[in-house]
C-alpha positions as CSV (number, residue, x, y, z in Angstrom):
1,X,-18.6,-42.3,-0.9
2,X,-15.3,-43.3,0.8
3,X,-12.1,-41.4,0.3
4,X,-10.7,-43.9,-2.2
5,X,-13.7,-43.7,-4.4
6,X,-13.6,-39.9,-4.2
7,X,-10.0,-40.0,-5.3
8,X,-10.8,-42.2,-8.3
9,X,-13.6,-39.8,-9.3
10,X,-11.2,-36.9,-8.9
11,X,-8.8,-38.6,-11.3
12,X,-11.7,-39.2,-13.8
13,X,-12.7,-35.5,-13.4
14,X,-9.1,-34.4,-14.1
15,X,-9.1,-36.4,-17.4
16,X,-12.7,-35.8,-18.4
17,X,-12.7,-32.1,-17.8
18,X,-9.3,-31.1,-19.0
19,X,-8.5,-29.2,-22.2
20,X,-5.1,-29.7,-23.9
21,X,-2.6,-26.9,-23.2
22,X,-1.7,-24.8,-26.2
23,X,1.5,-22.9,-26.1
24,X,1.2,-19.2,-25.7
25,X,-2.5,-19.2,-25.1
26,X,-3.9,-16.5,-22.8
27,X,-5.9,-17.5,-19.7
28,X,-9.6,-17.7,-20.0
29,X,-11.4,-15.1,-17.9
30,X,-14.7,-16.3,-16.3
31,X,-17.0,-14.3,-14.1
32,X,-18.9,-16.3,-11.5
33,X,-21.9,-14.3,-10.2
34,X,-22.9,-14.2,-6.6
35,X,-25.2,-17.1,-5.7
36,X,-24.5,-19.0,-8.9
37,X,-25.4,-22.7,-8.7
38,X,-22.9,-25.5,-9.5
39,X,-25.0,-26.2,-12.6
40,X,-24.7,-22.6,-13.8
41,X,-21.0,-22.6,-13.0
42,X,-20.3,-25.8,-14.9
43,X,-22.2,-24.7,-17.9
44,X,-20.3,-21.3,-17.9
45,X,-17.0,-23.1,-17.7
46,X,-18.0,-25.5,-20.5
47,X,-19.2,-22.7,-22.8
48,X,-15.9,-20.8,-22.3
49,X,-13.9,-23.9,-23.1
50,X,-12.4,-24.3,-19.7
51,X,-13.8,-27.9,-19.1
52,X,-14.9,-30.6,-21.4
53,X,-17.5,-32.3,-19.2
54,X,-19.9,-30.2,-17.1
55,X,-21.5,-33.5,-16.0
56,X,-18.4,-34.9,-14.3
57,X,-17.6,-31.5,-12.9
58,X,-21.0,-31.3,-11.2
59,X,-20.8,-34.9,-10.0
60,X,-17.4,-34.4,-8.2
61,X,-18.6,-31.1,-6.7
62,X,-21.6,-32.8,-5.3
63,X,-19.8,-35.8,-3.9
64,X,-17.0,-33.7,-2.5
65,X,-19.4,-31.5,-0.7
66,X,-18.5,-28.4,-2.7
67,X,-21.9,-27.6,-4.3
68,X,-22.5,-24.6,-2.1
69,X,-18.8,-23.7,-1.6
70,X,-18.1,-22.0,-4.9
71,X,-17.1,-18.4,-4.5
72,X,-18.2,-15.6,-6.7
73,X,-15.6,-13.5,-8.5
74,X,-13.6,-13.0,-11.7
75,X,-11.2,-15.9,-12.4
76,X,-8.4,-16.6,-14.9
77,X,-8.1,-20.3,-15.8
78,X,-5.2,-21.7,-17.7
79,X,-5.9,-23.9,-20.8
80,X,-5.2,-27.5,-19.9
81,X,-5.9,-27.0,-16.2
82,X,-7.6,-30.1,-14.7
83,X,-11.3,-30.0,-13.7
84,X,-10.3,-30.7,-10.2
85,X,-7.9,-27.8,-10.1
86,X,-10.5,-25.5,-11.5
87,X,-13.0,-26.6,-8.9
88,X,-10.6,-26.2,-6.0
89,X,-9.7,-22.7,-7.3
90,X,-13.4,-21.8,-7.2
91,X,-13.7,-23.2,-3.7
92,X,-10.6,-21.3,-2.5
93,X,-11.7,-18.1,-4.2
94,X,-8.4,-17.8,-6.1
95,X,-9.7,-14.9,-8.2
96,X,-7.9,-13.1,-11.0
97,X,-5.5,-10.4,-9.7
98,X,-4.3,-7.0,-10.8
99,X,-0.9,-5.6,-9.8
100,X,-0.7,-2.3,-7.9
101,X,2.8,-0.8,-7.2
102,X,2.9,2.1,-4.7
103,X,6.3,3.6,-4.0
104,X,7.1,5.1,-0.7
105,X,6.8,8.9,-0.1
106,X,3.7,9.6,-2.2
107,X,1.0,12.0,-1.2
108,X,-2.5,10.7,-1.0
109,X,-3.6,12.4,-4.2
110,X,-0.6,10.8,-6.0
111,X,-1.6,7.4,-4.6
112,X,-5.1,7.9,-5.9
113,X,-3.8,8.8,-9.3
114,X,-1.7,5.6,-9.3
115,X,-4.7,3.5,-8.3
116,X,-6.7,5.0,-11.2
117,X,-3.9,4.4,-13.7
118,X,-3.1,0.8,-12.6
119,X,-6.5,-0.5,-11.5
120,X,-9.0,1.7,-13.3
121,X,-10.6,2.8,-10.0
122,X,-11.5,6.5,-10.2
123,X,-9.2,8.7,-8.1
124,X,-12.2,10.5,-6.6
125,X,-13.6,7.2,-5.3
126,X,-10.2,6.3,-3.8
127,X,-9.9,9.7,-2.0
128,X,-13.4,9.2,-0.6
129,X,-12.5,5.7,0.7
130,X,-9.4,7.1,2.3
131,X,-11.6,9.1,4.6
132,X,-13.5,6.0,5.8
133,X,-14.4,6.8,9.5
134,X,-14.1,3.2,10.7
135,X,-10.6,2.8,9.4
136,X,-9.6,6.3,10.5
137,X,-10.7,5.5,14.0
138,X,-8.9,2.1,13.9
139,X,-5.5,3.6,13.1
140,X,-6.2,6.4,15.6
141,X,-5.4,9.2,13.2
142,X,-5.7,12.8,14.5
143,X,-7.6,14.0,11.4
144,X,-10.3,12.2,9.3
145,X,-7.9,10.9,6.7
146,X,-5.8,7.8,6.1
147,X,-2.9,9.8,4.7
148,X,0.2,8.1,6.0
149,X,-1.4,4.7,6.6
150,X,-1.7,3.5,3.0
151,X,1.4,1.4,3.1
152,X,3.8,1.6,0.1
153,X,4.1,-1.8,-1.3
154,X,3.4,-4.1,-4.3
155,X,-0.1,-5.5,-4.1
156,X,-2.1,-8.2,-5.8
157,X,-5.6,-6.8,-6.0
158,X,-8.6,-8.9,-7.0
159,X,-10.3,-8.0,-10.2
160,X,-13.5,-6.0,-9.4
161,X,-12.1,-4.7,-6.1
162,X,-13.7,-1.5,-4.9
163,X,-11.8,1.6,-3.8
164,X,-12.6,0.7,-0.2
165,X,-11.3,-2.8,-0.7
166,X,-7.9,-1.4,-1.9
167,X,-7.7,1.1,1.0
168,X,-8.5,-1.7,3.5
169,X,-5.7,-3.9,2.0
170,X,-3.2,-1.0,2.3
171,X,-4.2,-0.2,5.8
172,X,-3.9,-3.9,6.8
173,X,-0.4,-3.9,5.4
174,X,0.5,-0.9,7.5
175,X,-0.8,-2.6,10.6
176,X,1.1,-5.7,9.7
177,X,4.4,-3.7,9.4
178,X,3.9,-1.8,12.6
179,X,5.9,-3.7,15.3
180,X,4.5,-4.2,18.8
181,X,7.8,-3.0,20.3
182,X,7.2,0.4,18.7
183,X,4.2,1.0,21.0
184,X,6.6,1.0,24.0
185,X,8.9,3.4,22.2
186,X,6.0,5.8,21.8
187,X,5.8,6.1,25.6
188,X,9.5,6.8,25.8
189,X,9.2,9.6,23.2
190,X,5.9,10.8,24.7
191,X,4.4,10.9,21.2
192,X,1.3,9.3,19.7
193,X,1.6,6.9,16.8
194,X,0.0,9.5,14.5
195,X,2.6,12.0,15.5
196,X,5.4,9.5,14.8
197,X,3.9,8.6,11.4
198,X,3.6,12.3,10.6
199,X,7.3,12.8,11.4
200,X,8.2,9.8,9.4
201,X,6.2,11.1,6.4
202,X,8.3,14.3,6.5
203,X,11.6,12.3,6.8
204,X,10.4,10.1,3.8
205,X,10.1,13.3,1.7
206,X,13.5,14.5,2.7
207,X,15.9,11.6,2.8
208,X,16.9,10.0,-0.5
209,X,19.4,7.6,0.9
210,X,18.7,5.0,3.7
211,X,21.8,6.0,5.6
212,X,20.5,9.5,6.0
213,X,17.2,8.5,7.6
214,X,18.2,8.5,11.2
215,X,20.3,11.6,10.9
216,X,17.4,13.5,9.4
217,X,15.3,12.2,12.1
218,X,17.7,13.4,14.8
219,X,17.6,16.9,13.3
220,X,13.8,17.0,13.5
221,X,13.8,15.6,17.0
222,X,16.4,18.1,18.2
223,X,14.5,21.0,16.7
224,X,11.2,19.8,18.3
225,X,12.9,19.5,21.7
226,X,14.2,23.1,21.3
227,X,10.9,24.5,20.1
228,X,12.4,25.3,16.8
229,X,10.3,25.2,13.6
230,X,11.0,22.2,11.5
231,X,11.5,24.2,8.2
232,X,10.8,21.1,6.1
233,X,10.5,21.5,2.4
234,X,8.2,18.5,2.0
235,X,5.5,20.3,4.0
236,X,5.7,23.2,1.6
237,X,5.2,20.9,-1.3
238,X,2.2,19.3,0.5
239,X,0.8,22.7,1.1
240,X,1.0,23.4,-2.7
241,X,-0.6,20.1,-3.5
242,X,1.9,19.3,-6.2
243,X,5.6,18.7,-6.8
244,X,7.6,21.4,-8.4
245,X,10.7,23.5,-7.8
246,X,10.2,25.7,-4.7
247,X,10.6,29.5,-4.8
248,X,11.1,32.0,-2.0
249,X,7.5,33.0,-2.0
250,X,6.4,29.4,-1.6
251,X,7.9,29.2,1.9
252,X,5.5,31.9,3.0
253,X,2.4,30.0,1.8
254,X,-0.4,30.2,4.5
255,X,-1.1,26.6,5.3
256,X,-1.5,24.6,8.5
257,X,1.0,22.1,7.0
258,X,3.8,24.6,6.2
259,X,6.4,24.0,8.9
260,X,8.1,27.3,8.0
261,X,5.2,29.2,9.5
262,X,3.7,26.7,12.0
263,X,5.1,25.4,15.2
264,X,5.6,21.6,15.7
265,X,4.3,18.9,13.5
266,X,1.6,19.3,10.8
267,X,-1.9,18.1,11.8
268,X,-1.5,14.7,10.0
269,X,1.0,12.8,7.8
270,X,1.9,14.2,4.4
271,X,3.2,11.1,2.6
272,X,3.1,7.3,3.0
273,X,6.3,6.3,4.9
274,X,7.9,2.9,4.8
275,X,8.6,0.8,7.9
276,X,12.3,1.7,7.7
277,X,11.4,5.4,7.8
278,X,8.9,4.9,10.7
279,X,11.7,3.1,12.6
280,X,14.0,6.0,11.9
281,X,11.5,8.4,13.3
282,X,11.2,6.3,16.4
283,X,14.9,5.7,16.8
284,X,16.9,8.7,15.6
285,X,20.7,8.8,15.8
286,X,22.0,10.6,18.8
287,X,23.4,13.9,17.6
288,X,23.4,17.7,18.1
289,X,22.7,18.4,14.5
290,X,20.0,21.1,13.8
291,X,20.4,21.7,10.1
292,X,21.1,19.8,6.9
293,X,21.4,20.5,3.2
294,X,21.3,18.1,0.2
295,X,24.8,17.6,-1.2
296,X,26.0,15.9,-4.4
297,X,24.1,12.8,-5.3
298,X,21.3,13.7,-2.9
299,X,23.2,12.8,0.2
300,X,22.7,15.2,3.1
301,X,25.4,17.2,4.9
302,X,24.5,18.0,8.5
303,X,25.4,21.0,10.7
304,X,25.2,21.9,14.3
305,X,24.9,25.7,14.0
306,X,23.3,28.1,11.5
307,X,26.6,29.6,10.7
308,X,28.1,26.2,9.9
309,X,25.0,25.4,7.8
310,X,25.4,28.6,5.8
311,X,29.0,27.8,5.1
312,X,28.2,24.2,4.1
313,X,25.4,25.4,1.8
314,X,27.7,28.0,0.1
315,X,30.4,25.4,-0.4
316,X,28.1,22.9,-2.0
317,X,26.6,25.5,-4.3
318,X,30.0,26.8,-5.4
319,X,31.1,23.4,-6.6
C-alpha cells in the first residue's frame, strides 16, 4: 500500500475507531500483557470502550507494519482519542505514569518511605534496590549503597515500575546532572566524586538558604585542610536514623558517621544533594571561616575563631 492509501486508511481509522469525548470523564486504563497479539489488543480496547472498530484497528496496524510493535504496559486512554492516536501510543510505549516528588536533603530511608507513600512500592524493596551492586559500581561509591545518588527531583514513573526501575531512573538523573567539567575539578581538590558527594550531602543538611551553600562549603573545606573534625549536626541525625531535636548526649553517639567523634568525612553520603549543592562542594567561597551558627530565619552567621563563634552564638540566643 502506498503512502497516500495508508493516509486515507489512517483517516478512516480515526473516524471508525473514535469514541465521542464526554466532559469530565476519567481516562480508561488498559493493561496490555507481554506478547499480546494485535487481535487481543484490539479486542481489549473494544471491550473497554476505547475504540469502536477492532477490525479497522487491526487492518491499519497490519498495513502500517505495527502488528508486532505494540508494547506491553499499563495505558491511560482519553475518551474520544482517535484509533490512530491509540495505536501510535501503544507503539511508542506511552504508558500511564505516576508522579514521584523527592525533595533534596532526604536520607535514604526517608526516600524509601516517600516511594512507598507515592508509588505503593514497599520501602524494604526500595532499600534493597538501592544496594544494587551494578549501579553502586557504576557511580563508584565507596560503600555498597546508592545513598547520595538518588537525585532529588519530580519524576514521572511508569505504572507497574519496580523498585529497581525507580532507583535506575533516579541514578540516571544524577548522572545527567553531573557536569563533565566537575571531573577536572575533582583532580584540583584531590578528592573522589564519592567524597565530594558525601561533603555535598552534609552541606545539604546544613544550609537552608542557597546563598549560604558556598560559605558552609568553605567552612568544611577549611576544617578538612586543618585536620579539624567537621562537627556537623546532620551526621549526628544520620547516626540516629531519624530527625529530632539533638541533645548533648547525642553528640557522643558512637557511629562511623558522627563527625563529632570521627576524623574527616563519613564513609558515604548521608542525604541526596542537589546539583547546586554539589557545585558548592566543588567550588567553595574563599574564606578563612571555621565556624557557623544558624541565625534568625535559618541564615548562618560565620566566624573565623572559636571565641568569635561563642560570642556570635551567645548574641543570637540572647535575642
